[in-house]
VMD Tcl script that draws the C-alpha trace (Angstrom):
set ca {
  {70.54 -86.37 92.01}
  {67.55 -86.23 89.65}
  {67.86 -83.52 87.02}
  {64.31 -82.33 87.71}
  {65.58 -81.10 91.09}
  {67.49 -78.42 89.17}
  {64.35 -77.17 87.47}
  {62.62 -73.88 88.19}
  {60.27 -71.54 86.35}
  {62.21 -68.92 84.41}
  {59.90 -66.36 82.79}
  {61.01 -65.28 79.31}
  {60.81 -61.67 80.49}
  {63.52 -62.37 83.07}
  {66.12 -63.29 80.42}
  {68.30 -60.26 79.81}
  {68.72 -59.42 76.13}
  {71.09 -56.48 76.56}
  {73.84 -55.72 79.07}
  {73.11 -53.04 81.62}
  {75.01 -49.75 81.42}
  {77.32 -49.06 83.08}
  {78.59 -52.58 83.73}
  {78.74 -52.26 87.50}
  {75.15 -50.99 87.70}
  {74.06 -54.65 87.55}
  {72.10 -55.69 90.62}
  {73.75 -57.99 93.16}
  {71.80 -60.35 95.40}
  {74.01 -61.06 98.41}
  {73.58 -64.19 100.55}
  {75.73 -63.80 103.64}
  {77.18 -66.31 106.08}
  {73.90 -66.80 108.01}
  {71.71 -67.06 104.92}
  {70.30 -63.51 105.07}
  {69.87 -61.74 101.75}
  {70.56 -58.15 100.74}
  {70.00 -56.25 97.50}
  {73.01 -54.30 96.26}
  {74.80 -53.33 93.04}
  {78.03 -54.76 91.66}
  {79.51 -51.30 92.21}
  {79.14 -52.05 95.95}
  {81.33 -55.16 95.74}
  {84.48 -53.66 97.32}
  {82.54 -52.89 100.50}
  {81.26 -56.48 100.63}
  {84.73 -58.06 100.55}
  {86.96 -58.58 103.57}
  {90.50 -57.17 103.50}
  {92.92 -59.93 102.57}
  {90.45 -61.68 100.26}
  {91.97 -63.29 97.17}
  {89.77 -62.40 94.18}
  {90.23 -64.79 91.25}
  {89.38 -63.71 87.69}
  {89.27 -65.81 84.51}
  {91.27 -63.77 81.98}
  {90.13 -65.71 78.91}
  {88.88 -63.65 75.97}
  {86.07 -64.49 73.55}
  {87.07 -64.87 69.90}
  {84.77 -63.99 66.96}
  {84.32 -67.70 66.37}
  {80.96 -67.72 64.53}
  {81.71 -67.53 60.80}
  {78.83 -67.10 58.30}
  {79.82 -69.00 55.14}
  {78.55 -69.42 51.59}
  {77.58 -73.02 50.80}
  {78.26 -74.55 47.40}
  {75.31 -73.33 45.35}
  {75.16 -69.98 47.14}
  {73.06 -70.75 50.22}
  {73.83 -69.54 53.72}
  {75.76 -71.65 56.19}
  {77.64 -71.20 59.42}
  {80.74 -72.59 61.07}
  {81.25 -72.12 64.79}
  {84.88 -72.74 65.76}
  {85.10 -74.45 69.15}
  {88.67 -75.47 69.86}
  {91.93 -75.93 67.92}
  {93.27 -79.40 67.22}
  {96.53 -80.30 65.46}
  {97.88 -79.05 62.09}
  {95.49 -76.12 61.87}
  {92.30 -78.15 62.33}
  {89.56 -77.14 64.72}
  {86.58 -78.77 66.33}
  {83.49 -76.95 65.12}
  {79.73 -76.97 64.77}
  {78.48 -76.57 61.21}
  {75.06 -75.58 59.98}
  {73.56 -77.14 57.93}
  {76.08 -79.92 58.45}
  {74.72 -82.29 55.79}
  {75.10 -79.66 53.09}
  {78.68 -78.83 54.08}
  {80.39 -81.93 52.82}
  {83.73 -83.36 53.83}
  {86.55 -82.14 51.57}
  {84.89 -78.96 50.32}
  {86.21 -75.45 50.93}
  {83.69 -72.68 51.56}
  {84.34 -68.92 51.73}
  {83.21 -66.72 54.59}
  {80.24 -64.50 53.78}
  {82.57 -61.52 54.24}
  {86.28 -61.03 54.69}
  {89.20 -63.24 53.58}
  {88.61 -66.44 55.55}
  {87.94 -69.77 53.85}
  {87.12 -72.99 55.66}
  {87.93 -76.55 54.65}
  {85.36 -79.08 55.86}
  {86.59 -82.30 57.45}
  {85.15 -85.40 59.06}
  {82.54 -85.79 61.77}
  {83.16 -86.13 65.50}
  {80.87 -87.10 68.36}
  {78.30 -84.72 69.75}
  {77.44 -83.29 66.34}
  {80.88 -81.76 65.93}
  {83.02 -81.55 62.80}
  {86.66 -81.05 62.00}
  {87.32 -77.91 59.96}
  {90.46 -76.08 58.90}
  {90.36 -72.27 58.66}
  {92.44 -71.03 55.73}
  {93.88 -67.52 55.82}
  {96.80 -65.78 54.11}
  {97.89 -64.16 57.37}
  {97.23 -64.69 61.08}
  {93.95 -66.45 61.81}
  {93.08 -63.83 64.43}
  {93.17 -61.11 61.77}
  {91.00 -63.13 59.40}
  {88.46 -63.87 62.14}
  {88.31 -60.18 63.00}
  {87.06 -59.57 59.45}
  {85.05 -62.73 58.80}
  {83.77 -63.83 62.22}
  {81.21 -62.51 64.68}
  {80.80 -62.83 68.44}
  {79.03 -66.12 69.30}
  {76.23 -65.13 71.66}
  {74.20 -67.79 73.52}
  {71.03 -68.88 71.67}
  {68.71 -67.35 74.29}
  {70.02 -63.88 73.39}
  {68.04 -62.90 70.30}
  {68.78 -59.17 70.26}
  {71.82 -58.18 68.15}
  {74.75 -56.87 70.20}
  {75.70 -53.35 69.14}
  {79.13 -53.43 70.79}
  {80.96 -56.80 70.77}
  {83.21 -55.57 73.59}
  {80.23 -55.84 75.94}
  {80.55 -59.62 75.67}
  {84.15 -59.32 76.82}
  {85.48 -58.66 80.32}
  {87.59 -55.52 80.80}
  {90.52 -57.71 81.88}
  {90.36 -60.31 79.07}
  {93.87 -60.96 77.72}
  {94.06 -64.55 76.43}
  {91.90 -65.20 73.32}
  {90.40 -68.65 72.95}
  {86.89 -68.93 74.40}
  {83.64 -69.18 72.46}
  {81.59 -67.96 75.43}
  {82.32 -65.29 78.00}
  {82.93 -65.89 81.72}
  {79.80 -63.87 82.27}
  {80.09 -62.95 85.96}
  {83.17 -60.94 85.05}
  {81.22 -58.85 82.53}
  {79.96 -56.74 85.45}
  {83.37 -55.70 86.73}
  {84.83 -52.31 85.86}
  {88.24 -50.82 86.44}
  {86.67 -48.74 89.23}
  {85.39 -51.89 90.97}
  {88.77 -53.62 90.57}
  {90.56 -50.56 91.92}
  {88.10 -50.45 94.80}
  {88.84 -54.08 95.65}
  {92.56 -53.36 95.75}
  {91.98 -50.28 97.92}
  {89.92 -52.49 100.24}
  {92.96 -54.74 100.69}
  {91.96 -57.56 98.34}
  {94.53 -59.37 96.23}
  {93.43 -59.80 92.58}
  {94.87 -62.75 90.65}
  {94.05 -64.32 87.28}
  {93.63 -67.85 85.96}
  {92.54 -69.15 82.58}
  {89.78 -71.56 81.68}
  {88.84 -71.66 77.99}
  {85.06 -71.59 77.99}
  {83.24 -73.90 75.59}
  {79.57 -74.09 74.69}
  {79.07 -77.24 76.77}
  {79.36 -75.12 79.89}
  {75.88 -73.77 79.13}
  {74.34 -76.91 77.65}
  {71.27 -78.14 79.58}
  {71.52 -81.51 81.29}
  {69.54 -84.03 79.22}
  {69.97 -87.12 81.39}
  {67.60 -88.31 84.11}
  {70.37 -88.24 86.71}
  {72.66 -85.23 86.96}
  {75.72 -87.40 87.47}
  {75.15 -89.18 84.13}
  {75.61 -85.93 82.20}
  {78.86 -85.66 80.30}
  {80.86 -82.43 80.35}
  {83.42 -82.03 77.59}
  {86.90 -81.17 78.78}
  {88.18 -77.59 78.78}
  {91.70 -76.22 78.93}
  {92.75 -74.46 82.12}
  {95.87 -72.85 83.55}
  {96.56 -71.67 87.10}
  {99.99 -70.01 87.43}
  {102.06 -71.37 90.32}
  {102.24 -67.98 92.11}
  {98.45 -67.73 91.92}
  {97.97 -71.17 93.44}
  {100.46 -70.29 96.17}
  {98.42 -67.15 96.89}
  {95.21 -69.19 97.11}
  {96.80 -71.83 99.34}
  {98.30 -69.19 101.64}
  {94.95 -67.44 101.99}
  {93.17 -70.67 102.83}
  {95.82 -71.61 105.40}
  {95.51 -68.18 107.01}
  {91.70 -68.25 107.06}
  {91.38 -65.50 104.45}
  {88.54 -65.93 101.90}
  {89.05 -66.89 98.28}
  {86.41 -65.26 96.07}
  {86.00 -66.79 92.60}
  {84.47 -64.53 89.96}
  {82.38 -66.92 87.92}
  {81.89 -70.67 87.78}
  {84.78 -71.01 85.31}
  {87.21 -69.64 87.90}
  {85.77 -72.18 90.35}
  {86.38 -75.05 87.92}
  {89.97 -73.98 87.30}
  {90.79 -73.70 91.00}
  {88.96 -76.82 92.08}
  {90.60 -78.78 89.26}
  {93.97 -77.96 90.77}
  {92.69 -78.78 94.26}
  {91.41 -82.15 93.01}
  {94.36 -83.22 90.86}
  {97.37 -81.12 91.86}
  {97.89 -80.24 88.18}
  {98.32 -76.52 87.53}
  {97.38 -76.74 83.85}
  {95.88 -79.18 81.42}
  {92.36 -80.25 80.56}
  {89.57 -80.67 83.05}
  {86.37 -82.70 82.93}
  {85.51 -81.74 86.50}
  {81.74 -81.81 86.99}
  {80.82 -80.18 90.29}
  {77.60 -81.65 91.65}
  {75.97 -81.72 95.10}
  {78.21 -83.52 97.55}
  {81.41 -82.12 96.04}
  {83.99 -81.07 98.63}
  {85.39 -77.65 97.77}
  {89.10 -77.31 98.39}
  {89.87 -73.83 97.10}
  {86.85 -71.49 96.94}
  {84.96 -69.83 99.81}
  {82.84 -67.22 98.02}
  {81.37 -67.01 94.53}
  {80.26 -64.12 92.36}
  {78.01 -65.58 89.67}
  {75.04 -64.81 87.44}
  {71.66 -66.53 87.59}
  {71.78 -69.70 85.53}
  {69.56 -71.77 83.26}
  {67.31 -74.46 84.74}
  {68.70 -78.01 84.47}
  {72.23 -76.77 83.74}
  {75.61 -77.93 85.00}
  {76.17 -74.40 86.28}
  {73.10 -74.65 88.49}
  {74.35 -78.01 89.77}
  {77.55 -76.22 90.81}
  {75.52 -73.53 92.59}
  {73.59 -76.17 94.56}
  {76.86 -77.93 95.42}
  {78.22 -74.62 96.69}
  {75.22 -73.22 98.56}
  {72.85 -76.12 99.16}
  {69.19 -76.34 98.07}
  {68.51 -72.84 99.36}
  {69.30 -71.57 95.86}
  {65.59 -72.14 95.15}
  {64.54 -69.40 97.56}
  {67.33 -67.19 96.24}
  {66.21 -67.60 92.63}
  {62.53 -67.19 93.52}
  {63.33 -63.91 95.25}
  {65.40 -62.79 92.27}
  {62.50 -63.47 89.89}
  {60.01 -61.74 92.19}
  {62.28 -58.70 92.56}
  {62.81 -58.32 88.83}
  {66.42 -59.43 88.59}
  {67.72 -60.08 85.08}
  {68.88 -63.64 84.37}
  {71.59 -65.43 82.33}
  {74.60 -64.03 80.47}
  {73.67 -60.34 80.35}
  {71.73 -60.50 83.60}
  {72.39 -59.53 87.19}
  {74.60 -61.35 89.69}
  {74.65 -63.01 93.09}
  {77.34 -63.12 95.76}
  {77.27 -66.45 97.57}
  {79.10 -67.92 100.54}
  {79.83 -71.64 100.60}
  {76.93 -73.69 102.04}
  {75.01 -70.84 103.60}
  {71.81 -70.30 101.61}
  {69.04 -72.34 103.24}
  {65.40 -72.89 102.45}
  {63.03 -70.53 104.19}
  {62.28 -71.54 107.76}
  {65.23 -73.92 108.08}
  {67.42 -73.88 111.16}
  {70.77 -72.06 110.94}
}
mol new
graphics top color blue
foreach p $ca { graphics top sphere $p radius 0.5 }
foreach p [lrange $ca 0 end-1] q [lrange $ca 1 end] { graphics top cylinder $p $q radius 0.2 }
display resetview
């Protein structure tokens, strides 16, 4: 597939800079099983879900991984922690990397954290070692800030708004953004509707949101991410599928975790699964997801799930004033149902 086929015009005004309040007031564009579209709110989600549906949430939590540092000489720098390695070292992005030399130790701009700079890795990454007198989580709480995507330029007043209400397992540097819309009231409403809510973990890295920069989509490389699907959760998913009950994944990260198990049989580990058109889904029937960047791996997943009709869906969302990307509105999609206008059912 040519990457240009995942392109579309995204007006700057459509990119949400702030989360909507309350969370579940976000708009929801619903594409049903015959390709018809309806305009709802996330608060309406329980009424849009069949009894017996298995709803899968990614319980990962975002860590304050962006650490402003003081360079030797007093200038500003920044270290973005990406993923832990061995012996206290982390993969990281450093700015400006050339002025943060291997072997030096730099203090955080505020708080107790210090960071030792290590060698270079591929993809512009570095090895760094955070140094703290106590638990790293405590030091990051004082020295780090929430790492928002680069297209969000408005400061976030409340860091908890870039965290789902059910986040329990710290580790991600980006939020599973579809879940940002869910409230306790919506979750309770799903349970009252007869849905079964289960949780998985996929540690979200920045590469999830990185645009595809190759001519062919399939030539794009996705870095691996850690995932974990508890055995009882997988049994629940498998039982639902066998009984003809839908499995609704909240967010593309939940899809990747589930489909990684379906593809490999491994309940935990690292996944490099890149879902592109032609992929055969083995676990997920419905998807709650935000509106994604042009030329992104997430949009490739959406086309694999719904078909090329996503173009009409996104065009309608732009025309109707939906808000796009991490703090934007959401869509509720059924597998392979959205079709271009005028196509046969």
